[in-house]
BABATOR-916781 format. One line per 5 residues: number of its first residue (from 1); their letters; for each residue x, y, z of C-alpha. Coordinates in steps of 0.02 Angstrom, whole numbers. Example, Ala and Ser with C-alpha at 12.3 -4.5 7.8 and 13.67 -1.06 7.14 Angstrom:
<atoms>
1> AS> 615/-225/390 | 684/-53/357
</atoms>
This chain:
<atoms>
1> MRRVL> 329/185/412 | 184/121/313 | 61/222/217 | -108/157/271 | -217/60/150
6> IVLLL> -397/74/210 | -516/-61/149 | -671/26/84 | -781/-127/99 | -787/-107/286
11> FVSVG> -844/75/288 | -1016/72/364 | -1123/204/447 | -1109/162/630 | -1105/268/786
16> GFSQN> -962/388/808 | -910/567/835 | -1049/696/826 | -1024/864/738 | -1125/994/644
21> ARETR> -1278/903/574 | -1255/970/397 | -1073/915/387 | -1113/747/465 | -1239/717/326
26> TADEV> -1109/764/196 | -981/646/270 | -1108/507/292 | -1158/527/111 | -978/498/58
31> IRLLG> -952/355/180 | -1109/271/115 | -1050/292/-65 | -879/220/-27 | -960/74/64
36> EVRTF> -1085/35/-74 | -958/36/-215 | -905/-141/-259 | -729/-167/-194 | -607/-273/-293
41> YQTAI> -459/-346/-198 | -364/-441/-332 | -367/-483/-516 | -265/-623/-597 | -252/-669/-780
46> SPDGT> -220/-850/-828 | -47/-896/-896 | -117/-919/-1072 | -207/-751/-1063 | -380/-823/-1101
51> RVAWV> -461/-814/-929 | -465/-690/-787 | -513/-712/-605 | -547/-577/-478 | -593/-559/-295
56> QSQRR> -737/-444/-254 | -842/-392/-105 | -1012/-472/-83 | -1166/-366/-109 | -1304/-482/-48
61> EGGAG> -1425/-422/84 | -1350/-460/253 | -1197/-537/172 | -1015/-507/205 | -854/-585/144
66> TAIVI> -785/-594/-31 | -811/-701/-186 | -701/-759/-329 | -768/-732/-504 | -698/-808/-665
71> AEVRS> -731/-753/-844 | -664/-784/-1018 | -570/-630/-1076 | -661/-634/-1244 | -832/-654/-1160
76> PGKTR> -836/-531/-1014 | -1022/-551/-985 | -1014/-737/-949 | -950/-763/-772 | -952/-900/-641
81> TISTS> -928/-879/-455 | -825/-994/-347 | -895/-1001/-172 | -848/-1128/-41 | -982/-1100/90
86> GNEAY> -1110/-962/70 | -1085/-776/69 | -1003/-757/240 | -837/-835/189 | -684/-737/132
91> QDQVA> -594/-796/-23 | -433/-716/-80 | -259/-736/-159 | -298/-822/-323 | -158/-918/-410
96> WSPDS> -181/-999/-582 | -115/-1172/-623 | 16/-1179/-763 | -111/-1254/-884 | -238/-1114/-847
101> RRIAF> -372/-1242/-799 | -374/-1229/-610 | -353/-1099/-477 | -284/-1110/-302 | -351/-988/-174
106> LSDAG> -372/-958/12 | -537/-961/106 | -598/-961/285 | -759/-1054/242 | -724/-1190/369
111> KPGQL> -685/-1075/515 | -701/-886/513 | -532/-803/522 | -432/-961/483 | -383/-968/299
116> QLYVA> -355/-1135/213 | -296/-1183/40 | -426/-1234/-91 | -417/-1285/-273 | -558/-1259/-398
121> DASNG> -590/-1309/-577 | -599/-1148/-679 | -732/-1221/-795 | -862/-1275/-668 | -811/-1183/-510
126> KAKKL> -809/-1339/-400 | -688/-1313/-255 | -595/-1436/-145 | -514/-1399/23 | -332/-1456/35
131> TNLKG> -267/-1404/207 | -310/-1400/391 | -181/-1278/455 | -181/-1173/612 | -97/-1005/591
136> FVSNP> -72/-872/458 | -76/-934/277 | -33/-831/121 | 39/-825/-56 | -3/-991/-141
141> AWSPD> 92/-1031/-302 | 85/-1186/-413 | 238/-1289/-455 | 291/-1280/-639 | 222/-1455/-673
146> GSSIA> 60/-1424/-578 | 86/-1569/-457 | 104/-1466/-299 | 70/-1296/-225 | 184/-1192/-115
151> LLFIE> 123/-1067/14 | 187/-962/159 | 132/-1015/333 | 161/-952/510 | 111/-1094/624
156> NSPRA> 5/-1046/776 | 26/-861/737 | -80/-758/858 | -115/-626/724 | -100/-590/539
161> AGPLQ> 77/-559/479 | 152/-386/462 | 180/-233/571 | 20/-150/508 | -78/-266/622
166> PMTPP> -116/-230/805 | 35/-289/902 | 12/-426/1031 | 9/-341/1203 | 178/-367/1286
171> SGVIG> 194/-479/1438 | 320/-601/1511 | 492/-622/1433 | 499/-500/1288 | 572/-565/1125
176> GQIYE> 567/-745/1181 | 439/-801/1052 | 468/-770/867 | 343/-835/740 | 434/-871/578
181> QRLNV> 347/-874/409 | 404/-1033/322 | 385/-1097/146 | 276/-1252/140 | 238/-1368/-7
186> INLAD> 75/-1468/-27 | 83/-1625/-135 | -82/-1634/-229 | -73/-1822/-249 | -75/-1864/-64
191> GKVRA> -117/-1696/17 | 37/-1697/128 | 103/-1529/187 | 290/-1512/211 | 382/-1365/290
196> LSPAD> 531/-1333/179 | 625/-1179/239 | 726/-1177/402 | 632/-1145/565 | 739/-992/604
201> MYIYE> 713/-901/438 | 569/-786/387 | 519/-799/203 | 445/-641/126 | 429/-682/-59
206> YDWLP> 473/-828/-171 | 470/-899/-346 | 484/-1078/-407 | 633/-1134/-510 | 566/-1189/-680
211> DGSGF> 624/-1369/-658 | 536/-1383/-490 | 700/-1417/-397 | 677/-1275/-274 | 648/-1090/-255
216> VVSAA> 724/-918/-254 | 667/-828/-96 | 690/-661/-11 | 717/-697/172 | 802/-650/335
221> KGDGD> 829/-733/501 | 741/-670/656 | 590/-558/679 | 489/-551/519 | 407/-383/557
226> NNWWV> 575/-298/575 | 698/-384/459 | 621/-361/288 | 737/-211/265 | 890/-325/277
231> AQLFR> 820/-473/178 | 933/-560/51 | 900/-673/-97 | 930/-859/-66 | 920/-1023/-161
236> LGMGG> 809/-1146/-67 | 817/-1329/-117 | 678/-1458/-100 | 778/-1537/40 | 778/-1375/139
241> EVRSI> 958/-1326/99 | 984/-1137/90 | 1120/-1035/4 | 1134/-846/-5 | 1152/-783/-183
246> YQPKL> 1130/-594/-166 | 1149/-466/-27 | 1071/-303/-87 | 1132/-129/-49 | 953/-74/-15
251> QVANP> 789/-173/-16 | 734/-308/-138 | 561/-360/-195 | 471/-467/-324 | 607/-597/-368
256> QVSPD> 560/-689/-528 | 656/-831/-611 | 670/-832/-801 | 581/-973/-894 | 748/-1054/-939
261> GKRIA> 802/-1049/-756 | 962/-953/-790 | 925/-780/-719 | 828/-691/-583 | 745/-522/-609
266> FIEGL> 699/-417/-458 | 667/-239/-401 | 793/-152/-289 | 779/20/-212 | 751/122/-56
271> MSDQG> 586/55/9 | 512/107/175 | 386/-37/183 | 361/-213/120 | 216/-210/-1
276> STGGE> 250/-31/-55 | 375/-71/-191 | 476/48/-298 | 649/44/-375 | 749/-11/-525
281> VFLLP> 748/-177/-618 | 899/-288/-589 | 959/-451/-666 | 1058/-585/-572 | 1127/-756/-624
286> VEGGA> 1025/-891/-537 | 1183/-957/-454 | 1223/-785/-385 | 1358/-658/-425 | 1352/-479/-485
291> ARNLT> 1182/-401/-518 | 1155/-289/-670 | 1041/-137/-668 | 929/-138/-822 | 846/31/-790
296> PERAA> 978/150/-720 | 929/334/-715 | 751/295/-772 | 632/430/-708 | 506/303/-645
301> SATVL> 486/176/-505 | 460/-6/-550 | 329/-89/-440 | 290/-260/-517 | 380/-366/-646
306> QWAGN> 361/-531/-738 | 462/-621/-869 | 397/-617/-1049 | 502/-755/-1123 | 686/-769/-1081
311> EGLAV> 743/-601/-1151 | 617/-476/-1086 | 510/-419/-942 | 339/-338/-922 | 356/-203/-788
316> AEIVD> 223/-99/-703 | 285/69/-639 | 242/237/-564 | 288/379/-683 | 271/559/-623
321> GESGI> 118/514/-519 | 38/414/-660 | 25/226/-691 | 129/146/-827 | 180/-21/-903
326> ASVST> 347/-42/-990 | 437/-179/-1085 | 616/-203/-1025 | 737/-314/-1121 | 881/-404/-1039
331> NGRVR> 1003/-293/-1134 | 926/-138/-1055 | 810/-73/-1190 | 652/4/-1116 | 492/39/-1211
336> QVWRG> 339/123/-1135 | 191/11/-1179 | 56/112/-1091 | 41/261/-975 | -110/352/-906
341> PEFIT> -170/480/-776 | -264/348/-677 | -227/208/-555 | -204/27/-609 | -163/-115/-492
346> AGNWD> -178/-304/-477 | -235/-282/-298 | -83/-223/-202 | -39/-49/-140 | 49/21/-291
351> TGASF> 31/25/-479 | 31/-153/-544 | -42/-283/-659 | -61/-471/-674 | 29/-526/-832
356> SRDGR> 4/-678/-944 | 150/-797/-974 | 206/-707/-1132 | 187/-535/-1050 | 75/-472/-1190
361> SSAIL> -90/-479/-1097 | -133/-421/-923 | -274/-397/-799 | -293/-241/-695 | -407/-150/-574
366> RSSAL> -431/21/-654 | -498/182/-578 | -488/370/-582 | -553/513/-476 | -716/510/-573
371> HAPEV> -735/323/-606 | -742/188/-473 | -636/31/-493 | -678/-102/-621 | -588/-256/-687
376> WAGPT> -508/-243/-859 | -412/-379/-954 | -336/-417/-1124 | -187/-357/-1226 | -94/-229/-1121
381> GEWTQ> -153/-53/-1159 | -299/-121/-1261 | -395/-197/-1115 | -577/-248/-1119 | -687/-195/-975
386> MTREN> -737/-356/-885 | -853/-283/-752 | -978/-142/-739 | -1018/-161/-555 | -990/22/-513
391> SDYKP> -1049/112/-669 | -1200/187/-582 | -1100/270/-443 | -1060/453/-468 | -924/543/-370
396> LWGEA> -972/668/-236 | -813/769/-266 | -733/856/-414 | -602/805/-540 | -418/772/-503
401> RSLHW> -279/870/-587 | -92/836/-593 | 9/986/-535 | 194/1021/-557 | 302/1149/-469
406> QSAPF> 484/1190/-445 | 571/1157/-280 | 758/1161/-307 | 834/1056/-374 | 678/957/-423
411> QVQGW> 518/975/-518 | 387/903/-399 | 218/828/-442 | 58/808/-344 | -128/778/-367
416> LLYPR> -258/912/-331 | -436/851/-299 | -568/983/-335 | -711/1020/-216 | -888/964/-252
421> NYDAG> -986/1085/-362 | -830/1187/-397 | -861/1369/-443 | -711/1466/-511 | -790/1627/-447
426> KRYPL> -771/1575/-265 | -623/1545/-149 | -603/1382/-55 | -504/1312/91 | -366/1186/55
431> VVNVH> -309/1031/151 | -139/955/109 | -131/767/133 | 47/700/155 | 59/517/108
436> GGPAA> 148/391/218 | 304/295/178 | 396/403/138 | 434/287/-8 | 260/285/-85
441> ACNAG> 158/397/-199 | -10/479/-216 | -102/416/-370 | -246/471/-479 | -367/333/-429
446> WPSPA> -536/330/-343 | -509/444/-192 | -478/370/-20 | -577/413/137 | -436/533/180
451> FAPLA> -480/642/28 | -659/611/-26 | -757/681/124 | -654/840/123 | -681/871/-62
456> AAGYF> -866/831/-44 | -878/958/97 | -804/1099/-9 | -615/1085/11 | -477/1074/-117
461> VLCPN> -365/928/-68 | -182/926/-122 | -83/763/-110 | 98/803/-154 | 234/679/-203
466> PRGSY> 385/767/-124 | 564/704/-132 | 569/533/-53 | 417/478/-154 | 408/356/-299
471> GQGVK> 382/407/-479 | 538/504/-530 | 679/378/-509 | 793/321/-370 | 886/485/-347
476> FTQAN> 722/572/-308 | 667/432/-190 | 834/442/-99 | 836/633/-92 | 770/640/87
481> VKDFG> 902/524/159 | 976/609/313 | 859/755/278 | 688/711/346 | 584/868/359
486> GGDLR> 708/969/256 | 689/965/67 | 528/865/77 | 442/999/182 | 506/1133/63
491> DIVAG> 429/1034/-80 | 261/1025/10 | 256/1210/52 | 308/1255/-126 | 163/1150/-188
496> VEQAV> 43/1244/-76 | 105/1410/-143 | 86/1348/-322 | -92/1290/-287 | -136/1457/-206
501> REFPI> -67/1553/-357 | -154/1443/-485 | -323/1409/-405 | -453/1506/-305 | -387/1451/-135
506> DPKRV> -394/1561/19 | -211/1569/77 | -267/1594/257 | -370/1435/260 | -242/1298/227
511> GLQGW> -228/1142/334 | -118/987/334 | -152/806/379 | -58/642/368 | -37/468/440
516> SYGGY> 126/377/480 | 264/473/388 | 125/597/348 | 86/606/534 | 268/641/572
521> MAMWA> 270/775/438 | 115/854/514 | 202/866/683 | 363/928/605 | 283/1056/489
526> ETQTD> 197/1149/631 | 366/1174/715 | 444/1246/557 | 311/1355/476 | 151/1449/515
531> RFAAV> 86/1410/340 | -48/1293/406 | -197/1352/507 | -244/1178/571 | -159/1007/578
536> VAGAG> -216/826/597 | -71/712/647 | -110/526/633 | 13/399/702 | 154/525/701
541> IANWV> 330/530/773 | 377/666/897 | 546/609/963 | 665/504/859 | 771/454/1009
546> SYYGQ> 628/379/1108 | 545/314/949 | 698/210/904 | 680/110/1064 | 490/99/1060
551> NDIDQ> 446/42/884 | 446/-136/816 | 528/-97/649 | 687/1/685 | 778/-79/536
556> WMIPY> 685/38/417 | 776/186/492 | 956/137/452 | 945/165/263 | 869/337/293
561> FGASV> 979/399/435 | 1138/303/400 | 1160/232/576 | 1062/192/732 | 1010/333/847
566> YEDAA> 1137/270/973 | 1279/289/849 | 1230/455/770 | 1103/548/874 | 1140/713/787
571> VYARS> 1068/660/619 | 905/613/705 | 898/770/812 | 898/882/659 | 727/812/612
576> EPIKF> 651/794/785 | 486/887/812 | 501/885/1002 | 662/987/991 | 565/1132/914
581> VKNVK> 398/1112/1001 | 407/1287/1076 | 372/1354/901 | 201/1270/885 | 46/1378/885
586> TPTLI> -61/1276/764 | -221/1191/827 | -183/1005/817 | -288/847/816 | -187/691/863
591> LVGDR> -247/515/819 | -167/344/850 | -203/159/882 | -157/96/1054 | -66/-59/984
596> DGECP> 27/25/842 | 197/-57/821 | 257/54/680 | 223/224/759 | 186/181/942
601> APQSF> 56/277/1041 | 185/348/1165 | 247/460/1023 | 75/538/1009 | 59/550/1197
606> EWWHA> 224/645/1202 | 166/769/1070 | -2/794/1155 | 82/824/1323 | 202/952/1249
611> LQHYG> 65/1048/1157 | -40/1052/1315 | 109/1121/1410 | 125/1266/1288 | -61/1302/1281
616> VPVEF> -86/1249/1100 | -266/1200/1056 | -255/1011/1047 | -367/859/1047 | -301/681/1065
621> VVYAN> -392/518/1024 | -325/342/1054 | -416/198/968 | -426/37/1069 | -358/-127/1000
626> EGHQI> -296/-45/841 | -129/-58/755 | -49/54/625 | -189/16/502 | -354/62/583
631> QQPEH> -471/-84/554 | -631/-64/654 | -769/23/553 | -827/134/695 | -650/197/721
636> RRDII> -623/234/536 | -786/329/531 | -738/426/687 | -573/476/607 | -663/543/452
641> LRSLA> -791/642/549 | -673/706/682 | -543/764/555 | -675/851/450 | -745/937/606
646> WFDKY> -570/995/654 | -540/1076/486 | -716/1149/483 | -683/1229/651 | -518/1310/605
651> LAAGK> -523/1331/415 | -696/1329/344 | -791/1478/414 | -907/1516/270 | -831/1375/164
656> AVAAK> -826/1436/-17 | -839/1624/-22 | -850/1745/-168 | -679/1787/-237 | -626/1967/-218
</atoms>
C-alpha cells in the first residue's frame, strides 16, 4: 500500500466542501501558501560536480507546467532556463551526459500529456526533440560513451505507469491486455529508437554496463503494477538476450554497476511500494552469484546509492526519522558523512541526493518544518544554497520536534508538529497521522497538506514511525510481519500517551487519520481502543479476505503475511477490522477514490455499511475518476476541508483552552 505523495503545485483554491467560515479561511490560507510556494520536483548534479539542474514549478501569471533551470555550482546566482515551448509545457526527469555538457529530459511541449525525449546544450539551453513516441515514457539515461540514450517506454499505454494512478475501468475480457514497460535505446547519430528488452518482461529500473555492452535491470514478467515485489536482477544484452543473475529474498531497488564493471550494488529489504525504498546495501558480482550485505544490523534504512570509484558508495539514508548521507566501502566500513533533523531528497519520496561521479559532491532539495524547499549543491554536507525562491514564505504552523518513547521491545520515534501561535499555558487537541506503506517514514520536512492545515487551525499533529517503518534498520521494518495492527498499534498509542504526558494536550480530544496503510490503521484502531475521539480513514482496508481478491497489487501481501489469504486465512483474520466492527463507537469519516487499485473503493463501502448498521456516526465520500493518489485539485481541497471540519466537530470545541 502506498503512502500518498501529494503534489503541492496543484493545490489551488477552488470550490469544495463548505464548513465554518472562520475555519475555512484558516484552511484556505494554508492551501494558498502551499500553492504559492515554489515546488521543486528534481535536482541533478553533473557527473563532474560543477553544474546542477533542477525542475521547478512555473510562477508566471496564468502559467502552468514546469521548467528546467541550470546553474554553475560555484555561481548560484547565474542561471539559465531550458524551455521547449512556452510556460504551459511540462519538463521533467533530467539526466546529465557523461561529459557534463548536455542534458536529456522529458517534455510534453509538442502534445500536452505525451512526453517525448529532448536533449539540450547545458551552456546555451538550446533543446532538440529526439522522439515521437505514443505511450508512457520515463527514466532517460545516457550511455557511457554519450552516443545513445536509454529510456523506459510503455507503448500505447492508456495511463501513466504505476498502481497509484486511476485504474482503467474494467470491461471485456479481464487480464487479456498487459502493457509491458520495455527498455528502449535511441541512437543519437540517426535518431532510431530500438526496443531492447523482451515484449513479455516489465523493466522497473536499470543501469548501463560501463563498456556499453548492455544493462543490469530489475524486472519481472507479467503485470507491471503487481510484480515489482517479485522482481529479480537480470543482465540484458544489446541484442535483447536476458539472463537472471540474482533472485532476492525480499525486494530490490536502485541497482548500480561499479565503474570497472565488476560488481553491482543495490538496496534490498522489505519494501511495501516501488519508489518508497529502504533496506540494506548489498554487493553482487556482475555475472551473478552470492550477494554480500555491506550494512548488516545498521540502524538506518538506505534509500539511494551511487558508486564513488570502485571501492566505495555514497548512500542516502533515513536515520531515526532524520535524513543522512553515509560513505560505505566495499569491505563494509561505514562512515556517517552528514545527518540532520530535516528532509533532503533529489525529488523522489524518501531521503535522497543526486551524487557526482566521485561521490564527493551532491545536489539536494532541502526543507524543514519552518523552511520551504530550496535547491542546495556542492560538497556533501557543505552545500551552497542555489535558490532562494521561497525565502519570503513563513509557515502558518509551529515548529517540529522529534519525540522518542518506549514500546517494548523498541524505542520508537515520531515527529510532533506544534500548533500555530503555541501557548504553553493552554491545552490543545491532537491529531495522529499514520503514514502509509507501512514501509515508509515520516520526515522533518516542509509539512504536507495532511499536517499543515491542522496545525494552523490549532492542533498538535503527531506523525509516528511505528515498527514497520524505515529509519531503524531491517529488524524494525520487519517487526510487523504477520502482526498488522498488533505491535504497530501499541507503538502508536504509546506515542500518544507520551505526547499527552509531555505536552499540554487534552487527553479527551485526540483523533487519528491516515491514508492507505494509515487508512487501514484508522479502521483497525477504532475496533481495538477507545483512545481516539474521531477518525478519518482514507483508502483503508476493512476485510483482508475480500481485499485480496479485489486489489491490483496482491503480491505486496505475501512478504507481510507469509502466504496468500487462500492458503493461510487465519493470519489475515487476526488483523481484520470487519471481524471486530461491533466494537466501534468512534465517529468516522471515510474517503476513497472510485478507481483506486491499491485499496479499492469496495473496502470503504464495506466499512461504511457496517458502521451504519451499528449506528456509528459516519460520513462517506467517494471521489470520481481518482486512483490511490488523489490528483484533482478540487478533490484534494475537499479532503483537507472535510477532514478539518470532522475533527473540529468532534475534538475542537473551544480549541486551545487554558490549562488547569
